[in-house]
C-alpha positions as CSV (number, residue, x, y, z in Angstrom):
1,M,-4.2,-22.0,0.2
2,D,-0.5,-21.8,0.9
3,T,0.4,-18.1,0.2
4,I,-1.1,-14.8,1.3
5,I,-0.1,-11.6,-0.5
6,F,-0.9,-8.3,1.3
7,D,-1.1,-4.8,0.0
8,L,0.4,-2.5,2.7
9,G,-1.1,1.0,2.5
10,N,-4.5,1.1,4.3
11,V,-4.4,-2.6,4.8
12,L,-1.5,-2.9,7.3
13,I,-0.2,0.6,7.4
14,Q,-2.3,3.8,7.7
15,W,-1.6,6.1,4.8
16,D,-3.2,9.4,3.9
17,P,-1.6,12.8,3.0
18,R,-4.3,14.4,5.1
19,H,-2.6,13.3,8.2
20,L,0.2,15.7,7.3
21,F,-1.7,18.5,5.5
22,R,-4.3,19.0,8.2
23,K,-1.4,20.2,10.3
24,I,-0.3,22.6,7.5
25,F,-3.7,23.9,6.5
26,G,-5.3,23.8,9.9
27,S,-9.1,24.1,9.9
28,D,-9.2,25.1,6.2
29,E,-10.3,21.8,4.8
30,V,-11.4,23.4,1.5
31,A,-7.9,24.7,0.8
32,M,-6.4,21.4,1.8
33,E,-8.7,19.4,-0.5
34,H,-8.0,21.8,-3.3
35,F,-4.2,21.3,-2.9
36,L,-4.6,17.5,-2.9
37,S,-7.0,17.5,-5.9
38,V,-5.2,20.1,-8.1
39,V,-1.6,20.4,-7.0
40,C,-0.3,17.1,-5.4
41,T,-3.0,14.9,-6.9
42,P,-3.3,11.1,-6.4
43,E,-2.2,10.7,-10.1
44,W,0.9,12.9,-9.4
45,N,1.8,10.7,-6.4
46,E,1.1,7.5,-8.4
47,E,4.0,8.5,-10.7
48,Q,6.4,8.2,-7.7
49,D,4.9,4.8,-7.0
50,R,5.8,4.0,-10.7
51,G,9.4,5.0,-10.1
52,R,9.6,8.8,-10.9
53,L,12.2,10.5,-8.6
54,W,10.8,12.8,-6.0
55,K,13.1,15.6,-7.1
56,D,11.6,15.5,-10.5
57,A,8.0,15.2,-9.1
58,I,8.6,18.3,-6.9
59,A,10.1,20.3,-9.7
60,E,7.1,19.4,-12.0
61,A,4.5,20.4,-9.4
62,A,6.3,23.5,-8.3
63,A,6.5,24.6,-12.0
64,R,2.7,24.3,-12.2
65,H,2.0,25.9,-8.9
66,P,4.9,28.0,-7.6
67,E,2.7,29.5,-5.0
68,H,2.5,26.1,-3.3
69,E,6.2,25.3,-3.4
70,S,6.7,24.9,0.4
71,N,3.7,22.6,0.6
72,I,4.9,20.6,-2.3
73,N,8.3,20.1,-0.7
74,A,6.5,19.1,2.5
75,Y,4.9,16.2,0.7
76,F,8.3,14.6,0.5
77,D,10.2,16.2,3.4
78,R,7.4,15.3,5.9
79,W,6.2,12.2,4.2
80,S,6.6,10.1,7.4
81,E,3.8,12.1,8.9
82,M,1.4,10.5,6.4
83,I,1.8,7.0,8.0
84,P,0.9,7.5,11.6
85,G,0.5,3.9,12.5
86,E,-0.8,0.4,11.8
87,V,-4.3,-0.4,10.6
88,E,-6.3,-1.6,13.6
89,G,-6.4,-5.4,13.9
90,T,-4.8,-6.4,10.6
91,V,-1.3,-6.9,12.0
92,K,-2.8,-9.4,14.5
93,V,-4.3,-11.3,11.6
94,L,-0.9,-11.2,9.9
95,A,0.7,-12.7,13.0
96,Q,-2.0,-15.5,13.1
97,L,-1.3,-16.3,9.5
98,R,2.4,-16.4,10.2
99,S,1.7,-18.8,13.1
100,L,0.0,-21.2,10.7
101,G,3.2,-21.4,8.6
102,L,1.7,-19.8,5.5
103,R,4.0,-18.0,3.0
104,L,3.6,-14.3,3.4
105,L,4.4,-11.8,0.7
106,A,3.6,-8.1,0.2
107,L,2.8,-6.2,-3.1
108,T,2.7,-2.5,-2.7
109,N,2.4,0.7,-4.8
110,W,5.0,2.7,-2.9
111,S,7.9,5.0,-3.9
112,A,11.3,3.4,-3.7
113,E,12.6,6.6,-2.1
114,T,10.2,6.5,0.9
115,F,9.7,2.8,1.5
116,H,12.7,2.7,3.9
117,I,10.7,4.9,6.3
118,A,8.1,2.3,6.6
119,E,10.7,-0.5,7.0
120,A,12.3,1.3,9.9
121,R,9.0,2.0,11.6
122,F,7.1,-1.2,11.3
123,P,8.9,-4.3,12.4
124,F,6.2,-6.7,11.1
125,L,7.5,-6.0,7.6
126,N,10.3,-8.4,8.5
127,W,7.7,-11.2,8.7
128,F,7.3,-11.2,4.9
129,E,9.3,-13.6,2.8
130,G,9.5,-10.9,0.2
131,I,8.0,-7.5,-0.6
132,V,7.5,-6.3,-4.1
133,V,7.7,-2.4,-4.1
134,S,6.3,-0.9,-7.3
135,G,8.8,2.0,-7.3
136,R,11.7,-0.4,-7.5
137,E,10.1,-2.4,-10.3
138,R,8.7,0.7,-12.1
139,I,5.3,-1.0,-12.5
140,I,2.2,-0.3,-10.5
141,K,-0.9,-2.2,-9.6
142,P,-3.3,-2.9,-11.4
143,D,-0.9,-3.5,-14.3
144,P,-1.0,-7.3,-14.9
145,A,2.8,-7.3,-15.3
146,I,3.3,-6.7,-11.6
147,F,1.1,-9.7,-10.6
148,K,3.0,-11.9,-13.2
149,L,6.2,-10.6,-11.6
150,I,5.4,-11.7,-8.1
151,I,4.0,-15.0,-9.3
152,E,7.1,-15.8,-11.2
153,R,9.6,-14.4,-8.7
154,Y,8.3,-16.5,-5.9
155,H,7.1,-19.5,-7.9
156,L,3.5,-19.2,-6.8
157,S,0.6,-21.4,-7.7
158,P,-2.1,-18.7,-8.3
159,E,-4.9,-21.1,-7.4
160,K,-3.3,-21.5,-3.9
161,T,-2.6,-17.8,-3.4
162,V,-4.8,-15.1,-1.8
163,F,-4.3,-11.4,-2.6
164,I,-5.6,-8.7,-0.2
165,D,-6.0,-5.1,-1.2
166,D,-8.2,-2.1,-0.3
167,N,-8.5,-1.1,-4.0
168,V,-11.1,-3.1,-5.8
169,R,-9.3,-2.4,-9.2
170,N,-6.2,-4.2,-7.9
171,V,-8.3,-7.1,-6.6
172,D,-10.0,-7.5,-9.9
173,A,-6.6,-7.4,-11.7
174,A,-5.2,-10.1,-9.4
175,E,-8.2,-12.3,-10.0
176,R,-7.7,-12.0,-13.7
177,E,-4.2,-13.5,-13.1
178,G,-5.8,-16.5,-11.3
179,L,-5.3,-15.3,-7.7
180,H,-8.0,-15.4,-5.1
181,G,-8.8,-11.8,-4.3
182,I,-10.1,-10.2,-1.1
183,H,-11.2,-6.6,-1.1
184,F,-10.1,-5.3,2.3
185,Q,-12.6,-3.5,4.5
186,N,-11.5,-4.2,8.0
187,A,-9.8,-7.0,10.0
188,D,-13.0,-8.8,11.0
189,E,-14.2,-8.9,7.4
190,L,-10.8,-10.1,6.3
191,V,-10.9,-13.1,8.7
192,A,-14.4,-14.0,7.5
193,R,-13.2,-13.9,3.9
194,L,-10.1,-15.9,4.6
195,Q,-12.2,-18.6,6.4
196,E,-14.5,-18.8,3.3
197,L,-11.3,-19.6,1.3
198,G,-10.4,-22.4,3.8
199,V,-7.8,-20.4,5.8
200,L,-8.9,-21.2,9.4
201,L,-7.5,-18.7,11.9
202,P,-7.6,-19.1,15.7
203,A,-10.3,-17.1,17.5
204,R,-9.4,-13.5,17.9
205,G,-9.3,-12.3,21.5
């Protein structure tokens, strides 16, 4: 193996809208879950990952649910509160891979309009040779086109490339393009799977 491709959200960077909306809804988990399953749904957010502008997304959701307009606006205005920190242990694994001289790339479903927030907050993003952001490309995982894009852009040999993602659909899609997929669970499991693929990391202390 000579190249490792990382997903970012919930592999290296914690992301969950509940980090924000628990502050807004307080102890009313039922109301919060209703908002996130009916108003600002995962499918709605995915369209921003696909390149839809946030102003259009907010207008669309507010037209459907004007009673939630302030919370819909908060989804974008307070977006930074959805990414409270790193995923425990994984950045250390990334650093170890870097020390081995492997090529490091990232492939993320992320809005082009919010990615700069992560870039400013997480210096380890500078360790990547390149980051493919779905919102900039207007293609999202698991579309095979985005895997073909990263393979062609960085002249990868799929049989020598590992792809790590917390979403099994994306892992399956990567494997269909010839990449070695790892379904991310936690840092220790990741190390074990990398070792199975012949990527030998130093002992973790």
